[in-house]
N, CA, C and O atoms as a GROMACS GRO file, in nm:
protein
  300
    1MET      N    1  10.320  10.963   8.270
    1MET     CA    2  10.243  10.942   8.390
    1MET      C    3  10.217  10.790   8.376
    1MET      O    4  10.258  10.774   8.261
    2ARG      N    5  10.183  10.684   8.411
    2ARG     CA    6  10.157  10.548   8.423
    2ARG      C    7  10.031  10.493   8.512
    2ARG      O    8  10.032  10.494   8.635
    3VAL      N    9   9.938  10.452   8.444
    3VAL     CA   10   9.826  10.467   8.491
    3VAL      C   11   9.797  10.292   8.493
    3VAL      O   12   9.754  10.249   8.386
    4GLU      N   13   9.813  10.210   8.580
    4GLU     CA   14   9.770  10.056   8.557
    4GLU      C   15   9.592  10.063   8.576
    4GLU      O   16   9.542  10.147   8.650
    5ILE      N   17   9.501   9.953   8.493
    5ILE     CA   18   9.362   9.911   8.520
    5ILE      C   19   9.381   9.809   8.563
    5ILE      O   20   9.487   9.758   8.525
    6LEU      N   21   9.302   9.733   8.654
    6LEU     CA   22   9.262   9.605   8.683
    6LEU      C   23   9.154   9.534   8.615
    6LEU      O   24   9.072   9.625   8.608
    7PRO      N   25   9.105   9.446   8.567
    7PRO     CA   26   9.021   9.369   8.526
    7PRO      C   27   8.940   9.403   8.584
    7PRO      O   28   8.844   9.407   8.508
    8ASN      N   29   8.906   9.438   8.696
    8ASN     CA   30   8.788   9.505   8.763
    8ASN      C   31   8.728   9.608   8.738
    8ASN      O   32   8.624   9.641   8.796
    9GLY      N   33   8.785   9.671   8.650
    9GLY     CA   34   8.795   9.850   8.600
    9GLY      C   35   8.863   9.953   8.766
    9GLY      O   36   8.838  10.070   8.795
   10GLN      N   37   8.929   9.878   8.823
   10GLN     CA   38   8.991   9.971   8.930
   10GLN      C   39   9.142  10.063   8.827
   10GLN      O   40   9.211  10.012   8.738
   11TYR      N   41   9.151  10.201   8.883
   11TYR     CA   42   9.283  10.220   8.847
   11TYR      C   43   9.403  10.256   8.946
   11TYR      O   44   9.378  10.296   9.059
   12ILE      N   45   9.522  10.244   8.906
   12ILE     CA   46   9.610  10.298   8.994
   12ILE      C   47   9.710  10.364   8.962
   12ILE      O   48   9.787  10.320   8.877
   13LEU      N   49   9.728  10.462   9.012
   13LEU     CA   50   9.834  10.533   9.006
   13LEU      C   51   9.965  10.541   9.156
   13LEU      O   52   9.968  10.523   9.278
   14ASN      N   53  10.041  10.572   9.062
   14ASN     CA   54  10.178  10.581   9.192
   14ASN      C   55  10.118  10.475   9.311
   14ASN      O   56  10.104  10.508   9.429
   15GLY      N   57  10.082  10.321   9.248
   15GLY     CA   58  10.041  10.267   9.371
   15GLY      C   59   9.950  10.275   9.446
   15GLY      O   60   9.946  10.198   9.542
   16GLN      N   61   9.856  10.362   9.428
   16GLN     CA   62   9.724  10.382   9.497
   16GLN      C   63   9.634  10.364   9.428
   16GLN      O   64   9.650  10.356   9.306
   17TYR      N   65   9.486  10.352   9.497
   17TYR     CA   66   9.372  10.295   9.423
   17TYR      C   67   9.338  10.435   9.341
   17TYR      O   68   9.427  10.516   9.363
   18VAL      N   69   9.258  10.475   9.273
   18VAL     CA   70   9.197  10.588   9.263
   18VAL      C   71   9.083  10.641   9.145
   18VAL      O   72   9.075  10.590   9.033
   19THR      N   73   9.012  10.736   9.186
   19THR     CA   74   8.912  10.744   9.023
   19THR      C   75   8.988  10.793   8.970
   19THR      O   76   9.102  10.833   8.993
   20LEU      N   77   8.858  10.791   8.813
   20LEU     CA   78   8.898  10.912   8.735
   20LEU      C   79   8.946  11.038   8.804
   20LEU      O   80   9.053  11.097   8.821
   21THR      N   81   8.841  11.050   8.829
   21THR     CA   82   8.836  11.219   8.893
   21THR      C   83   8.991  11.259   8.954
   21THR      O   84   9.057  11.358   8.921
   22ASP      N   85   9.038  11.132   9.070
   22ASP     CA   86   9.184  11.148   9.094
   22ASP      C   87   9.261  11.164   8.989
   22ASP      O   88   9.333  11.261   9.008
   23ILE      N   89   9.285  11.100   8.856
   23ILE     CA   90   9.360  11.061   8.757
   23ILE      C   91   9.354  11.203   8.694
   23ILE      O   92   9.459  11.236   8.639
   24GLN      N   93   9.236  11.309   8.688
   24GLN     CA   94   9.231  11.380   8.572
   24GLN      C   95   9.269  11.536   8.672
   24GLN      O   96   9.298  11.649   8.633
   25ASN      N   97   9.254  11.485   8.804
   25ASN     CA   98   9.323  11.605   8.909
   25ASN      C   99   9.452  11.620   8.883
   25ASN      O  100   9.503  11.727   8.850
   26ALA      N  101   9.531  11.481   8.902
   26ALA     CA  102   9.708  11.446   8.919
   26ALA      C  103   9.708  11.469   8.785
   26ALA      O  104   9.831  11.473   8.774
   27ILE      N  105   9.652  11.495   8.621
   27ILE     CA  106   9.731  11.527   8.514
   27ILE      C  107   9.722  11.661   8.515
   27ILE      O  108   9.824  11.715   8.472
   28GLN      N  109   9.620  11.749   8.556
   28GLN     CA  110   9.589  11.887   8.548
   28GLN      C  111   9.738  11.968   8.661
   28GLN      O  112   9.805  12.064   8.625
   29ASN      N  113   9.753  11.891   8.798
   29ASN     CA  114   9.818  11.948   8.890
   29ASN      C  115   9.977  11.883   8.800
   29ASN      O  116  10.062  11.970   8.822
   30ALA      N  117  10.015  11.816   8.750
   30ALA     CA  118  10.160  11.765   8.637
   30ALA      C  119  10.197  11.833   8.532
   30ALA      O  120  10.308  11.844   8.480
   31ASN      N  121  10.070  11.888   8.499
   31ASN     CA  122  10.084  12.018   8.364
   31ASN      C  123  10.114  12.137   8.410
   31ASN      O  124  10.180  12.222   8.350
   32GLN      N  125  10.056  12.149   8.549
   32GLN     CA  126  10.109  12.251   8.562
   32GLN      C  127  10.220  12.299   8.598
   32GLN      O  128  10.242  12.420   8.605
   33THR      N  129  10.320  12.192   8.632
   33THR     CA  130  10.458  12.222   8.657
   33THR      C  131  10.547  12.150   8.518
   33THR      O  132  10.665  12.176   8.495
   34SER      N  133  10.473  12.070   8.446
   34SER     CA  134  10.530  12.034   8.349
   34SER      C  135  10.478  11.938   8.238
   34SER      O  136  10.449  11.820   8.258
   35LYS      N  137  10.469  11.995   8.131
   35LYS     CA  138  10.365  11.916   8.006
   35LYS      C  139  10.369  11.774   8.008
   35LYS      O  140  10.480  11.732   7.979
   36ILE      N  141  10.264  11.666   8.038
   36ILE     CA  142  10.326  11.521   8.023
   36ILE      C  143  10.342  11.526   7.862
   36ILE      O  144  10.270  11.584   7.780
   37ASN      N  145  10.459  11.448   7.842
   37ASN     CA  146  10.456  11.380   7.730
   37ASN      C  147  10.393  11.262   7.707
   37ASN      O  148  10.320  11.248   7.609
   38ASP      N  149  10.417  11.159   7.802
   38ASP     CA  150  10.345  11.015   7.767
   38ASP      C  151  10.272  10.955   7.854
   38ASP      O  152  10.301  10.934   7.972
   39PHE      N  153  10.169  10.925   7.794
   39PHE     CA  154  10.048  10.871   7.923
   39PHE      C  155  10.027  10.732   7.865
   39PHE      O  156   9.970  10.700   7.760
   40ILE      N  157  10.103  10.635   7.984
   40ILE     CA  158  10.114  10.495   7.992
   40ILE      C  159   9.977  10.434   8.050
   40ILE      O  160   9.951  10.472   8.164
   41ILE      N  161   9.913  10.371   8.009
   41ILE     CA  162   9.760  10.235   8.044
   41ILE      C  163   9.821  10.129   8.025
   41ILE      O  164   9.865  10.097   7.914
   42GLU      N  165   9.833  10.046   8.152
   42GLU     CA  166   9.856   9.951   8.158
   42GLU      C  167   9.772   9.869   8.211
   42GLU      O  168   9.748   9.880   8.331
   43ALA      N  169   9.689   9.740   8.111
   43ALA     CA  170   9.559   9.683   8.152
   43ALA      C  171   9.580   9.556   8.154
   43ALA      O  172   9.670   9.538   8.072
   44ASP      N  173   9.555   9.475   8.191
   44ASP     CA  174   9.534   9.320   8.188
   44ASP      C  175   9.465   9.242   8.086
   44ASP      O  176   9.346   9.273   8.079
   45GLU      N  177   9.498   9.163   8.016
   45GLU     CA  178   9.410   9.103   7.888
   45GLU      C  179   9.288   9.118   7.910
   45GLU      O  180   9.224   9.151   7.810
   46ASN      N  181   9.212   9.104   8.030
   46ASN     CA  182   9.086   9.052   8.058
   46ASN      C  183   9.037   9.208   8.047
   46ASN      O  184   8.916   9.223   8.030
   47THR      N  185   9.101   9.299   8.054
   47THR     CA  186   9.051   9.414   8.136
   47THR      C  187   8.915   9.463   8.023
   47THR      O  188   8.938   9.479   7.904
   48LEU      N  189   8.816   9.476   8.065
   48LEU     CA  190   8.736   9.563   7.949
   48LEU      C  191   8.771   9.708   7.945
   48LEU      O  192   8.812   9.790   8.025
   49GLU      N  193   8.722   9.705   7.761
   49GLU     CA  194   8.786   9.800   7.675
   49GLU      C  195   8.674   9.964   7.728
   49GLU      O  196   8.707  10.077   7.691
   50LYS      N  197   8.571   9.943   7.798
   50LYS     CA  198   8.535  10.043   7.856
   50LYS      C  199   8.588  10.124   7.944
   50LYS      O  200   8.556  10.242   7.954
   51TYR      N  201   8.698  10.050   8.034
   51TYR     CA  202   8.782  10.107   8.111
   51TYR      C  203   8.858  10.177   8.055
   51TYR      O  204   8.881  10.288   8.103
   52VAL      N  205   8.924  10.135   7.932
   52VAL     CA  206   9.040  10.203   7.854
   52VAL      C  207   9.017  10.326   7.843
   52VAL      O  208   9.071  10.430   7.880
   53VAL      N  209   8.849  10.272   7.732
   53VAL     CA  210   8.835  10.442   7.636
   53VAL      C  211   8.825  10.535   7.785
   53VAL      O  212   8.878  10.646   7.782
   54ALA      N  213   8.773  10.500   7.882
   54ALA     CA  214   8.696  10.648   7.986
   54ALA      C  215   8.836  10.689   7.996
   54ALA      O  216   8.867  10.806   7.973
   55LEU      N  217   8.939  10.583   8.034
   55LEU     CA  218   9.060  10.638   8.103
   55LEU      C  219   9.170  10.756   7.958
   55LEU      O  220   9.250  10.850   7.964
   56MET      N  221   9.106  10.671   7.844
   56MET     CA  222   9.168  10.740   7.715
   56MET      C  223   9.121  10.888   7.736
   56MET      O  224   9.199  10.981   7.755
   57ASP      N  225   8.981  10.902   7.729
   57ASP     CA  226   8.891  11.005   7.721
   57ASP      C  227   8.933  11.147   7.803
   57ASP      O  228   8.922  11.266   7.775
   58VAL      N  229   8.992  11.061   7.935
   58VAL     CA  230   9.032  11.199   7.994
   58VAL      C  231   9.172  11.231   7.974
   58VAL      O  232   9.207  11.345   8.002
   59ALA      N  233   9.225  11.180   7.947
   59ALA     CA  234   9.371  11.203   7.937
   59ALA      C  235   9.354  11.312   7.800
   59ALA      O  236   9.413  11.420   7.801
   60LYS      N  237   9.268  11.271   7.687
   60LYS     CA  238   9.251  11.308   7.584
   60LYS      C  239   9.212  11.504   7.634
   60LYS      O  240   9.271  11.610   7.611
   61GLN      N  241   9.082  11.467   7.711
   61GLN     CA  242   9.022  11.586   7.758
   61GLN      C  243   9.165  11.682   7.826
   61GLN      O  244   9.148  11.802   7.805
   62ASN      N  245   9.267  11.656   7.883
   62ASN     CA  246   9.331  11.725   7.948
   62ASN      C  247   9.445  11.743   7.866
   62ASN      O  248   9.549  11.798   7.904
   63GLY      N  249   9.424  11.691   7.748
   63GLY     CA  250   9.558  11.791   7.659
   63GLY      C  251   9.658  11.689   7.629
   63GLY      O  252   9.756  11.736   7.570
   64ILE      N  253   9.662  11.576   7.650
   64ILE     CA  254   9.771  11.485   7.615
   64ILE      C  255   9.762  11.423   7.500
   64ILE      O  256   9.664  11.369   7.450
   65GLN      N  257   9.875  11.432   7.458
   65GLN     CA  258   9.870  11.382   7.287
   65GLN      C  259   9.948  11.194   7.243
   65GLN      O  260   9.950  11.125   7.141
   66ASN      N  261   9.999  11.177   7.381
   66ASN     CA  262  10.070  11.055   7.319
   66ASN      C  263   9.995  10.963   7.422
   66ASN      O  264   9.944  11.020   7.519
   67ILE      N  265   9.985  10.848   7.413
   67ILE     CA  266   9.854  10.760   7.451
   67ILE      C  267   9.988  10.643   7.444
   67ILE      O  268  10.056  10.676   7.347
   68LEU      N  269  10.020  10.579   7.480
   68LEU     CA  270  10.053  10.398   7.492
   68LEU      C  271   9.982  10.343   7.589
   68LEU      O  272   9.955  10.359   7.708
   69ILE      N  273   9.954  10.252   7.472
   69ILE     CA  274   9.857  10.131   7.593
   69ILE      C  275   9.976  10.005   7.571
   69ILE      O  276  10.043   9.971   7.474
   70ALA      N  277   9.964   9.950   7.723
   70ALA     CA  278  10.076   9.810   7.706
   70ALA      C  279   9.977   9.655   7.762
   70ALA      O  280   9.932   9.686   7.872
   71THR      N  281   9.954   9.582   7.744
   71THR     CA  282   9.885   9.478   7.774
   71THR      C  283   9.954   9.372   7.862
   71THR      O  284  10.060   9.347   7.805
   72ARG      N  285   9.945   9.307   7.963
   72ARG     CA  286   9.970   9.219   8.043
   72ARG      C  287   9.875   9.124   8.008
   72ARG      O  288   9.753   9.132   8.018
   73MET      N  289   9.977   8.987   7.946
   73MET     CA  290   9.910   8.825   7.913
   73MET      C  291   9.926   8.766   8.045
   73MET      O  292  10.032   8.782   8.106
   74LYS      N  293   9.789   8.672   8.117
   74LYS     CA  294   9.868   8.576   8.222
   74LYS      C  295   9.996   8.482   8.189
   74LYS      O  296  10.036   8.427   8.087
   75ARG      N  297  10.031   8.488   8.291
   75ARG     CA  298  10.154   8.404   8.320
   75ARG      C  299  10.094   8.292   8.384
   75ARG      O  300  10.164   8.199   8.423
   0.00000   0.00000   0.00000
């Protein structure tokens, strides 16, 4: 599962803007059919840490062990 975080704190999952609650529900639904092995957080270099940490907390609370963080630099 991959979630993008915009610099303003908005989350994008599967091309749609979502809330942390939406992400939590998506994780729980996905875990019912198969365990999520990797959770990828993609954030802009200007994204505040608090948005990344909040997303990491949701993932950890839902049993995800492997959290990968990717950053995008401005081009």
